[in-house]
N, C-alpha and C positions, 0 to 999 in steps of 0.2 A: 208225631206227625211226619218228621223227616224220615222215619223208617218205613213209612207207608209205601205201597207199590207205586204211587204217583212219582216218587223220586228215582225210580229205577229206569235205566235206559235213556231214551231221547229226552224225556222231561227233565232229567238232570242237566243235560246240555242246555235246555231252554232256561232253566233256573240259573245256571252259571252265566249264560249270556246276559240274562236280565241283571245279574249282579254287576257285571262289567259295564253295561250300558247305564245302569243307575248311578254307578260311581262316576262315570264320565259326565253325566248330566249334572250331578251335584257339583263337580269341578267347574263346569261352565257357569253355573249360578254363582259360585264363589269368585270366579275371576271377574265376572261382570260387576258384582257388588264390590269386590276388592278394587276395581279400577276407580271407583268413586272415592274409596278410602285412601288409596295410594297417591292420588294426584297431588294433594297438598303436602305430603310428607317427603322429607329427604330420605335417601337410601338408608342412612344410618338409623333413622327413627323406625323405619319399617323393619329392618333386621333386628333392632332392639326389641320391638314388640313381639316378633317371632321368637326371639330368645327368651323373653319373659314368659310367653305362653308355654314354650317347651320346658323351661325350668319348673314352672308350676305343675305341669303335667307329670314330669319326672318325679318330683317330690311326692305327688299323689300316688304314682305307680309304685314307689318304693315304700309307701306307708309312713313317710315322714310327716306329711301334711294331709289332712282329711277334709275334703270338700266335695260337694256334689256338682257334677257338670250337667248342663241342661240336656235333657233327652226326652223323647216322647213317652217313654216308659209304657208303651203298648206294643203288642206284637202286631204284625201285619195280619189283618183278619182273614180267616179261612174262606170267606166269601169270594176271594179272588179265584178260587178253584172252579167257580161256576163258568168260567171262560173256557173250560175244557182241559184236556190232558197236556196240551203244549202251551197255550196262551196263559193258563192259570199259573203254572210254575214260572213262566217268563215275567208276568206281572209281579208275582211274589218276590222273585229275585230282583226285579227293578226297584221295588219299594225298599227291600233290604239293602240294596246297593247304594241307594241315596244316603243311607244312614240316618235319615230324618224320621223314619217311621218304625223304629225298632230300638231295642237296647244296644248299647255299645259296651262291650266288656272291658274296654281299655280307653284311656284318655288320649292315647297317641293320635287318633284321627282328628281330635280338636287342634292339636299342634300342627298337624298336616294341613288342616283347613286354614289356619292362620298363615302358614307359609304360602299356600296357594293363593289366598286372597291378597296378600301383601307383597309377594315377590315373584310369583311364577309368570312366565310367558305362557301363551296358549298351549303349545305342544307339551310343556312340562306339566301344566295343569291337567290336561287330558291324560297324560301318563300317570300322574298321581291318582286321579279318579279311577282309571282302569286298574291300577295296582291295588287300590282299596277293594274294588270288586273282586279281583283275582284272589286277594288274601282271604276274603270272606268265602269265596268258592272253595279254595284249598282247605280251609278249616272245616267247612261243612262236609265236603266229600271225604276228607280224612276221617272225620267223626263217623260218618255212615259206614265206611269200609273197615273201621278198626275192629269192632266186634258188636254183636247184638245186645250186649249187656251193659251199655253205657261205660265201658272201660276207658274210653277216651276222656270222658269227664273226670273220672277218678285220677287218671294220670295227670291231667291238667292241674287238678287241685293239689296233687302230691308234689308236683314240681313247679308250682306257681311262681315262687320267688325267683328261681333260675330263669324261667320263661319270661317273666317281666323284665329281668335284667337284660336278657338276650334281645328281646324285641325292642327295648329302649335303646340299646346300643346299635342295633341294626337301623334304627331310625336316626339317631344322633350323628353317627359317623358320616353318612352321605349328606345330611343337611349341613353339617359343618364344612364338608368339602365344597359344597355349592356356595356357602357363604364366603369362604376364603376366596374362591374364584371370582365371585361378584365384587368383593372388596378390592381385589388386586387388579381388576379391570380385564382379566383374561376372558376371552369370549367362550 
């Protein structure tokens, strides 16, 4: 489906824009829901919850602990393409960008959701959501442009352990820096 002509040219831009907008919308929902959760909790408890979520996800990513994370386990239906060459890919991207209506190949977005809900200010939440959408856009477009024979998927499987380590580290290091700044009182 992603190799079909609908993904070439401008519809690809609509799809990627939908991913970013979907991620930002999901972040808004998380920060509103998180505002209710964070009100009674002290800073330390909120950061402890984020650390616990991150620790569990990292153990899952490295294969130390096996558990299922909640996900819709359905793909976005192809009926979204009835909206035409541009709005169809935009809606498809938006629904994928929310992360609520598709598979998530990693548990890291769950840790990010906990961090956004429990600790983020609005600009940081929107940045995290847009970053989620951009990450999905980058992976999709890189897959499409790699080769026509699913070579990207083979490379991903062949280097999965290293990639899980790198993506985990790329997630942990900035989050740790943010936590240290928050605990030290540095703006």
